[in-house]
C-alpha positions in Angstrom: -33.6 19.4 23.6 -29.9 20.2 24.3 -28.8 17.5 21.8 -31.0 19.1 19.2 -29.6 22.6 19.9 -26.1 21.2 19.7 -26.8 19.5 16.4 -28.3 22.6 14.9 -25.4 24.7 16.2 -22.9 22.2 14.6 -24.8 22.3 11.3 -24.9 26.1 11.4 -21.1 26.1 12.0 -20.4 23.8 9.1 -22.6 26.0 6.8 -20.7 29.1 7.8 -17.3 27.3 7.3 -18.5 26.1 3.9 -19.2 29.7 2.9 -15.8 30.7 4.1 -14.4 27.8 2.0 -15.6 29.6 -1.1 -13.5 32.6 -0.2 -10.5 30.4 0.7 -10.8 28.6 -2.6 -10.8 31.9 -4.5 -7.8 33.1 -2.6 -5.8 29.9 -3.3 -6.9 29.8 -6.9 -5.5 33.4 -7.3 -2.3 32.4 -5.5 -3.1 34.6 -2.5 -1.6 32.2 0.0 -0.7 34.7 2.7 -4.2 36.2 2.6 -5.6 32.7 2.8 -3.6 32.0 6.0 -4.6 35.3 7.6 -8.2 34.6 6.7 -8.0 31.2 8.4 -6.5 32.8 11.5 -9.3 35.4 11.6 -12.2 32.9 11.5 -10.8 30.2 13.8 -13.0 29.4 16.8 -13.6 26.5 19.2 -16.6 25.4 17.0 -14.6 25.2 13.7 -11.3 24.2 15.2 -10.9 20.9 13.4 -12.0 22.2 10.0 -9.8 25.3 10.2 -6.7 23.4 11.3 -7.1 20.7 8.7 -7.3 23.5 6.1 -4.3 25.2 7.6 -2.3 22.0 7.4 -3.3 21.5 3.8 -2.2 25.1 3.1 1.2 24.5 4.9 1.9 21.3 3.0 1.0 22.5 -0.4 1.6 26.3 -0.6 4.4 27.3 1.7 7.0 29.7 0.4 9.5 28.7 3.1 9.5 26.1 5.8 11.7 25.5 8.8 11.7 21.7 9.5 7.9 21.7 8.9 7.5 23.3 12.3 7.1 26.9 10.9 6.0 28.2 7.6 6.0 31.4 5.5 3.5 32.4 2.8 3.4 34.9 0.0 0.7 36.4 -2.2 1.9 35.7 -5.7 1.2 37.5 -8.9 -0.5 35.6 -11.7 2.7 34.9 -13.6 4.8 34.0 -10.5 5.8 30.4 -9.8 5.6 29.0 -6.3 8.6 26.8 -6.9 10.6 29.8 -8.0 9.5 31.8 -5.0 10.7 29.0 -2.8 14.2 29.1 -4.4 14.3 32.9 -3.8 13.1 32.5 -0.2 15.9 30.1 0.7 18.3 33.0 0.4 16.2 35.6 2.2 15.1 36.4 5.7 11.3 36.4 5.7 8.7 36.3 8.5 8.0 32.7 9.6 4.8 31.6 11.3 5.2 28.9 14.0 2.7 26.1 13.3 3.8 22.7 14.8 1.5 20.4 12.9 2.6 17.3 14.8 1.7 18.8 18.2 -1.5 20.3 16.9 -2.6 17.0 15.4 -1.7 15.0 18.5 -3.9 17.3 20.6 -6.8 17.2 18.1 -6.6 13.4 17.8 -6.6 13.1 21.6 -9.8 15.3 21.7 -11.5 13.7 18.7 -10.2 10.1 18.4 -13.1 9.1 16.0 -12.5 11.9 13.5 -10.3 9.9 11.1 -9.6 12.9 8.9 -7.1 13.8 11.6 -5.3 10.5 11.2 -5.2 11.0 7.4 -3.7 14.5 8.0 -1.1 12.9 10.3 -0.2 10.6 7.5 0.0 13.5 5.0 2.3 15.4 7.3 4.8 12.6 7.9 4.7 11.5 4.3 5.6 15.1 3.3 8.5 15.0 5.8 9.7 11.7 4.5 9.7 13.1 0.9 11.3 16.4 1.7 13.8 15.6 4.5 14.5 11.8 4.4 16.6 11.0 7.4 17.5 14.6 8.1 14.6 15.6 10.4 13.9 15.9 14.1 12.8 12.3 14.3 14.7 9.5 12.5 13.5 8.1 9.2 12.1 4.9 10.7 10.0 6.9 13.2 8.7 9.2 10.5 7.7 6.2 8.4 6.0 4.5 11.3 3.9 7.6 12.1 3.0 8.0 8.4 2.0 4.4 8.2 0.0 4.6 11.5 -1.9 7.7 10.4 -2.7 6.4 6.9 -3.6 2.9 7.9 -6.0 3.8 10.7 -7.6 6.4 8.4 -7.9 3.9 5.5 -9.4 1.2 7.8 -12.1 3.7 8.7 -12.9 4.8 5.2 -10.7 7.9 4.9 -8.2 7.7 2.1 -7.1 9.2 -1.2 -4.8 8.0 -4.0 -1.8 9.6 -2.3 -2.4 7.9 1.1 -3.0 4.5 -0.6 0.2 5.0 -2.7 2.2 5.9 0.4 0.9 2.7 2.1 2.0 0.7 -0.9 5.4 2.4 -0.8 5.8 1.6 2.9 5.1 -2.1 2.2 7.5 -2.0 -0.7 10.2 -0.6 1.5 9.6 -3.4 4.0 9.8 -6.0 1.3 6.1 -6.9 1.6 5.5 -7.0 -2.1 2.0 -8.6 -2.1 0.7 -5.8 0.2 2.5 -3.2 -1.8 0.9 -4.3 -5.1 -2.5 -4.5 -3.3 -2.3 -0.8 -2.2 -0.8 0.5 -5.4 -3.7 -1.0 -7.2 -6.1 0.6 -4.7 -4.4 3.9 -5.4 -4.9 3.5 -9.2 -8.6 3.0 -8.7 -8.8 6.5 -7.4 -6.3 8.0 -9.9 -5.5 5.8 -12.8 -2.8 8.2 -14.2 -0.7 8.7 -11.1 2.8 8.1 -12.5 4.7 7.1 -9.2 2.2 4.4 -8.6 2.7 3.0 -12.1 6.4 3.3 -11.8 6.6 1.3 -8.5 4.3 -1.4 -9.9 6.5 -1.7 -12.9 9.5 -2.2 -10.6 7.7 -4.8 -8.6 6.5 -6.7 -11.6 10.0 -6.6 -13.1 11.3 -8.2 -10.0 8.8 -11.0 -10.5 9.7 -11.4 -14.2 6.1 -10.4 -15.1 7.5 -8.3 -18.0 4.2 -7.7 -19.8 2.6 -6.3 -16.7 5.8 -4.3 -15.9 5.8 -2.8 -19.4 2.2 -1.7 -19.1 3.0 0.2 -15.9 6.4 1.6 -17.1 4.7 3.0 -20.2 1.9 4.5 -18.1 4.5 6.1 -15.8 6.4 7.4 -18.8 3.5 9.1 -20.5 2.2 10.6 -17.2 5.4 11.9 -15.6 5.9 15.6 -16.0 9.4 15.9 -14.5 12.1 15.1 -17.0 14.3 13.0 -14.7 11.4 10.8 -13.7 10.0 10.6 -17.2 13.5 9.5 -18.4 13.8 6.8 -15.7 10.4 5.4 -16.7 11.3 5.5 -20.4 14.5 3.6 -19.8 12.6 1.0 -17.8 10.1 0.6 -20.7 12.9 0.4 -23.2 14.6 -2.3 -21.1 11.4 -4.3 -20.9 10.7 -4.0 -24.6 14.2 -5.4 -25.2 13.5 -8.3 -22.9 10.3 -9.1 -24.8 12.1 -9.0 -28.1 10.3 -5.8 -29.3 13.6 -4.1 -30.2 12.3 -1.5 -32.7 9.8 -0.2 -30.1 12.6 -0.2 -27.5 14.8 1.9 -29.8 12.0 4.4 -30.4 11.4 5.1 -26.8 15.1 5.1 -25.8 15.9 7.6 -28.5 13.2 9.8 -27.0 14.9 9.4 -23.6 18.2 10.5 -25.2 16.4 13.7 -26.3 15.1 14.2 -22.7 18.4 13.7 -21.0 21.3 13.2 -23.5 24.3 11.0 -23.0 23.2 8.7 -20.1 24.7 5.3 -19.5 21.4 3.4 -19.1 19.9 4.8 -22.3 23.0 3.8 -24.3 23.1 0.4 -22.5 19.6 -0.6 -23.6 20.0 1.0 -27.1 23.2 -1.0 -27.7 21.4 -4.2 -26.7 18.5 -3.6 -29.2 20.7 -2.3 -32.1 22.9 -5.4 -31.9 19.8 -7.7 -31.6 18.5 -6.2 -34.8 21.9 -6.3 -36.5 22.0 -2.6 -36.9 25.8 -2.5 -36.7 26.4 1.1 -37.7 24.1 2.5 -35.0 25.5 -0.1 -32.5 29.1 1.1 -33.1 28.0 4.8 -32.7 26.2 3.9 -29.4 29.3 1.9 -28.2 31.5 4.9 -28.9 29.2 7.1 -26.9 29.2 4.7 -24.0 33.0 4.3 -24.2 33.6 8.0 -24.0 31.3 8.5 -21.0 34.2 7.0 -19.0 36.8 5.0 -20.9 38.4 3.8 -17.7 35.2 2.3 -16.4 35.4 -1.5 -16.1 31.6 -1.7 -15.9 30.9 0.3 -19.0 33.5 -1.6 -21.1 32.6 -5.0 -19.9 29.0 -4.2 -20.9 30.2 -3.2 -24.4 32.4 -6.3 -24.6 29.7 -8.7 -23.4 27.0 -7.3 -25.8 29.2 -7.7 -28.9 30.6 -11.1 -27.9 27.2 -12.5 -27.0 25.8 -11.4 -30.4 28.8 -13.0 -32.2 30.3 -9.7 -33.3 33.8 -10.1 -31.7 35.6 -9.0 -34.8 33.6 -5.8 -35.0 34.4 -5.1 -31.4 38.1 -5.6 -31.9 38.0 -3.3 -34.9 36.2 -0.8 -32.7 38.9 -0.8 -30.0 41.7 -0.8 -32.5 40.3 2.4 -34.0 40.4 3.9 -30.5 44.2 3.0 -30.4 44.8 4.6 -33.8 43.2 7.8 -32.7 45.3 8.0 -29.5 49.0 7.2 -29.9 50.6 8.9 -26.9 48.3 8.6 -23.9 49.6 5.4 -22.3 46.9 5.2 -19.7 44.2 5.3 -22.4 46.0 2.8 -24.5 46.6 0.5 -21.5 42.8 0.4 -20.8 42.0 -0.2 -24.4 44.4 -3.2 -24.6 42.8 -4.5 -21.4 39.3 -4.3 -22.9 40.6 -6.1 -26.1 42.1 -8.8 -23.8 38.8 -9.2 -22.0 37.0 -9.6 -25.3 39.4 -12.4 -26.4 39.1 -14.0 -23.0 35.3 -14.2 -23.3 35.9 -15.8 -26.7 38.3 -18.3 -25.2 41.2 -17.1 -27.4 44.0 -17.6 -25.0 46.9 -16.5 -27.2 45.3 -13.1 -28.1 44.2 -12.6 -24.5 47.8 -13.0 -23.2 49.2 -10.9 -26.0 46.9 -7.9 -25.2 47.4 -8.4 -21.4 51.1 -7.8 -22.0 50.5 -4.8 -24.2 48.3 -3.4 -21.5 51.0 -4.1 -18.9 53.6 -2.3 -21.0 51.5 0.8 -21.4 50.5 0.9 -17.7 54.2 0.6 -16.6 54.8 3.9 -18.2 52.1 5.8 -16.3 51.4 3.8 -13.1 53.7 2.7 -10.2 54.2 -1.0 -9.6 51.8 -1.1 -6.7 48.8 0.0 -8.8 45.8 -2.4 -8.5 45.5 -2.6 -12.3 48.5 -5.0 -12.3 46.7 -7.4 -10.0 43.9 -7.6 -12.6 46.4 -8.2 -15.3 48.2 -10.9 -13.3 44.9 -12.7 -12.6 44.1 -12.7 -16.3 47.5 -14.0 -17.4 47.5 -16.8 -14.7 44.1 -18.3 -15.6 
């Protein structure tokens, strides 16, 4: 009889909390986050302790206005046209009331009391995953401990049937960090079964398949990441990866199309120009290749990496003469900056060196040396580079 009364009481409690959930959903939908928190505070009891605290945790992780190390949180009621992200930026510069809510301690206590309620383990994973994303290594516990607790929460919950696409993605990410690529791919694919459009999962799968030279599979996931990412930086990264893979597969016209879109998203980036130059040269589109090379060059004309990329692309595609003309045009446009001219002569020497033209290599090494002597002291490391080239 007592068992029956307990069950009936428990069911009644759940029904009441379900009714309260409708009110909470309405408050959250209308951006009344402070009111939602206060409502949860007012209805909490011993009978609904787990449900209320799980809802509080969800509110803290998703809708805080300000947080102090994820140990205390502030909430605001927002107007319809107000952005939560904008309110967070404002709150960083203001003193506002903070409510202490130490999620880690609360969850430890609830898990101890209810070890078979695996929603609590899932919530533990959510909490430490959020900390990892927001704080990295700069939290109360070190990064490895945060990741260990995230993994423990999510893995125990998942083994007992409690998971969502985020927790499965996070497990995949954990395995990827630990260089366990087979397990990472397994969990990323599990995540996609629950949300087939989650961009970070696609992006990480693209990365893993690229490492395995499975370029078709990598391209599929890079493209899915590109079309589903909302944030421009991430969308640009995925687009660059897709452009790179299209180039590897010889689909250069498609590569150019997506890379030009990337250049509109975030103009003048090295990787976009790098992959564009590769595809323009592969298709023999010399005019566009030279414009792209110029854009790359002026990102940082001193950069050895950038200029060796330009040199290698042109030489590899049998366009050394066009490359030399490109650099000679730079010299014609700058007659007096000896540092600039020295670097250009050096890049010309590197082009001839790749082409095994020893006389022209040495001639341009000496021209570079003469220019650098005017602007650098004799101990500058650039002279060691020149000495190495001339003594080959």
